[in-house]
N, C-alpha and C positions, 0 to 999 in steps of 0.2 A: 134671767138676769137683772133685767130693768125692774122687773118688779119687786125682786129681792131688795135692792137698792132703797125703791120707793119705801117700802115697809120698814127697813131698818131706818129709813131717814124719820119717819113718824115715832117708831119706839123713842128714838134719840131726843126727837123733839118733846115727847110727852115727858120723858124723862128730866130733861131740862127744866121744863115748866115746873115740875114738882120738886126738883132739887132747889130752886131759886125760891118756890112759897114757902118749903119748911125753913128756911134759911132763920133767923134772928134779924128783925128791923133794926136798923141804925137811928140812933137818937136824931129827932128833926129838929128844926129850928136854931134859934142862937144859943139857947143854953145847952143844946147837946153839942154844938161846934164846941163852946168853951169846955164842957166836960169830957168830950172826946179828947181835944187836945191834949188836957191835962193828965189823961189816962195813958195817952201814947208818950207822952212826956215823960211820965213818971215809971213807965215801963209794966203798967198793968197789961196783961195778956186777956183777951177775951175768947180768943179763939183756942178753943180747948175741947176735946174728946168729940161729941157729935158736931159742933161748929166747924171745926178742923176737916174731919171727914167731909161734910158737905160742901165746902170750898173746894177741897182736892175734887170731889165727885162733880161738882159744876163745874171746873176748867177742863175735865177730862171728857164732859158729855157736849160742852161747848167746842171743843176742839173736835170732838168727832162729828157734831153737827154741821159744821163748816166745812171739814173734809168730804163728808157725805153729802152735801149741797153741790159741791163743786165736782163731784164724782156724775150726779144727779144730771147737772144741769149743762156741762160741757161734754162730758166722754160719752154718756149715754144718749145725747139729744140726737134726734132724726136727722 
């Protein structure tokens, strides 16, 4: 059972890394902060389709990663 949770934790961690790397980067610097604020103020939605799916997938994988980390470290610790 211990090995199963550890393998599942590795799968979740690799999936989380891939989900984060597949997401679009946000604009950096002062110009990105100004234009990003303007887009947010005027209601332009950038999270559509694949971006929205990747954001939700990242959240699910992150929660799963933290829960599995707690299980492996506290419950299955010898």
